[in-house]
C-alpha positions in Angstrom: 128.3 76.4 41.4 126.9 75.6 37.9 127.0 78.4 35.4 123.8 79.1 33.6 123.8 79.4 29.8 122.6 82.6 28.2 122.6 84.7 25.1 125.3 87.1 23.9 123.9 89.9 21.7 125.2 92.8 19.6 123.7 96.2 19.1 125.0 99.1 16.9 124.4 102.4 18.6 124.3 105.6 16.5 125.5 108.6 18.5 124.4 112.2 18.2 127.6 113.1 16.1 126.7 110.3 13.6 129.4 107.8 14.8 128.4 104.2 15.2 129.5 102.1 18.1 129.1 98.3 18.8 127.6 97.2 22.0 127.9 93.7 23.4 125.6 92.4 26.2 124.3 89.2 27.7 120.9 88.1 28.8 119.3 85.0 30.2 115.9 86.1 29.1 114.5 86.6 25.6 116.8 88.6 23.4 113.9 90.5 21.8 112.8 91.6 25.3 116.3 92.9 26.0 116.5 94.7 22.7 113.1 96.4 23.4 114.5 97.7 26.7 117.4 99.3 24.9 115.0 100.9 22.5 113.0 102.4 25.4 116.2 103.7 27.0 116.9 105.7 23.8 113.4 107.2 23.7 113.8 108.3 27.3 115.5 111.7 27.6 116.7 111.0 31.1 118.5 107.7 30.3 122.2 107.5 31.3 122.9 104.1 30.0 125.6 103.5 27.4 123.0 102.6 24.7 120.6 105.3 25.9 123.1 108.0 25.0 122.6 107.3 21.3 119.9 108.5 18.9 119.0 105.0 17.7 120.1 101.4 18.0 120.0 98.5 15.6 120.1 94.8 16.7 122.9 93.1 14.8 122.8 89.5 16.0 122.9 87.0 18.9 124.2 83.6 19.9 123.8 81.2 22.7 126.7 80.5 25.0 127.3 78.1 27.9 129.4 80.7 29.6 128.1 84.1 28.4 130.2 86.2 30.9 133.4 84.8 29.4 132.2 85.2 25.9 131.2 88.9 26.5 134.6 89.7 28.1 136.3 88.1 25.1 134.2 90.0 22.6 134.6 93.3 24.3 138.4 93.0 23.8 138.0 92.7 20.0 138.4 95.6 17.6 135.1 97.2 16.2 135.5 95.6 12.7 136.0 92.2 14.3 132.8 92.6 16.4 130.8 93.5 13.3 132.1 90.4 11.5 131.2 88.2 14.5 127.8 89.9 14.8 127.1 89.2 11.1 127.8 85.5 11.5 125.8 85.4 14.7 122.8 87.1 13.0 122.8 84.5 10.2 122.8 81.6 12.6 120.3 83.2 14.9 117.8 83.8 12.1 118.2 80.3 10.7 117.5 78.9 14.1 114.1 80.6 14.4 
């Protein structure tokens, strides 16, 4: 079976107590579409998703991967400051590509 490439993206979710948490996800569709879905989940009062529990979310960056599932697993094991550093680099490359 051939793995399909996809995009790994980062969001920063602000919680009700003011704390900020990094979220990592993958998509094979447009990243902007996926980010909009997260925004809608926050606006919905009945949302039970991880991002939907926050008060707002901010897109931090994204990068294309040939094996996004493996990349996501690896990134989720990183410490929060390492995720932010990686997201910052991904954001600069993602913006330059557009």
